[in-house]
C-alpha positions as CSV (number, residue, x, y, z in Angstrom):
1,X,17.6,-37.6,-3.5
2,X,17.7,-35.1,-0.7
3,X,18.6,-31.4,-0.8
4,X,21.8,-30.5,0.9
5,X,23.6,-27.6,2.6
6,X,27.3,-26.8,2.8
7,X,28.9,-26.8,6.2
8,X,32.4,-25.7,7.2
9,X,34.4,-26.7,10.3
10,X,35.2,-23.5,12.3
11,X,36.7,-23.6,15.7
12,X,35.3,-26.7,17.4
13,X,32.2,-27.5,15.3
14,X,30.4,-27.5,11.9
15,X,28.7,-24.3,10.8
16,X,26.2,-24.0,7.9
17,X,27.5,-21.7,5.2
18,X,25.3,-18.8,4.2
19,X,27.8,-17.0,2.0
20,X,31.3,-17.3,0.6
21,X,33.0,-14.1,-0.5
22,X,36.2,-13.3,-2.2
23,X,36.8,-12.2,-5.8
24,X,33.2,-13.3,-6.3
25,X,30.4,-14.1,-4.0
26,X,28.6,-17.4,-3.7
27,X,25.3,-17.8,-1.9
28,X,24.3,-21.4,-1.4
29,X,20.6,-21.8,-1.9
30,X,18.7,-21.2,1.4
31,X,16.5,-24.3,0.9
32,X,19.4,-26.5,-0.1
33,X,20.5,-27.9,-3.4
34,X,21.6,-31.2,-5.1
35,X,25.0,-32.8,-4.4
36,X,26.4,-32.1,-7.9
37,X,25.4,-28.5,-7.9
38,X,26.8,-27.7,-4.5
39,X,30.0,-29.7,-5.1
40,X,30.6,-28.0,-8.4
41,X,30.1,-24.5,-7.0
42,X,32.1,-25.2,-3.9
43,X,35.0,-26.6,-5.9
44,X,34.9,-23.7,-8.3
45,X,34.9,-21.1,-5.5
46,X,37.8,-22.8,-3.7
47,X,39.8,-23.1,-6.9
48,X,39.3,-19.3,-7.5
49,X,40.3,-18.5,-3.9
50,X,43.4,-20.5,-3.1
51,X,44.6,-18.2,-0.3
52,X,41.9,-16.1,1.5
53,X,38.2,-15.6,1.6
54,X,35.3,-14.6,3.9
55,X,32.6,-17.1,5.2
56,X,29.3,-16.1,6.7
57,X,27.5,-18.8,8.7
58,X,24.4,-19.2,10.8
59,X,26.5,-18.9,14.0
60,X,28.8,-16.1,12.6
61,X,26.5,-13.9,10.5
62,X,29.1,-11.1,10.4
63,X,31.6,-13.5,8.9
64,X,34.9,-15.3,9.5
65,X,38.1,-14.6,7.6
66,X,39.8,-17.7,6.2
67,X,43.4,-17.1,5.6
68,X,46.2,-19.0,3.9
69,X,47.2,-22.2,5.8
70,X,43.8,-22.5,7.5
71,X,42.3,-26.0,7.0
72,X,39.3,-25.8,4.6
73,X,37.1,-28.6,5.9
74,X,33.7,-28.6,4.2
75,X,30.9,-31.2,4.1
76,X,27.5,-31.5,2.5
77,X,24.7,-32.3,4.9
78,X,21.0,-32.9,4.4
79,X,18.9,-29.7,4.4
80,X,16.1,-29.3,6.9
């Protein structure tokens, strides 16, 4: 098994997620994590935040606001 990172589609490309912020914060592990762990945490976060939340990525370290109606496209990719 390989360690994975979470990426989100923003604009015209995929961005590695550093932090998800809303009613609670979630920091994906910097070195990556296993599929089940990341999938569970991501699903839990999105369920808790059905309308809006904040995403910090490698390309956007100051964050991007994700509002209602914005597609929430995530994927898990190999770390490293």
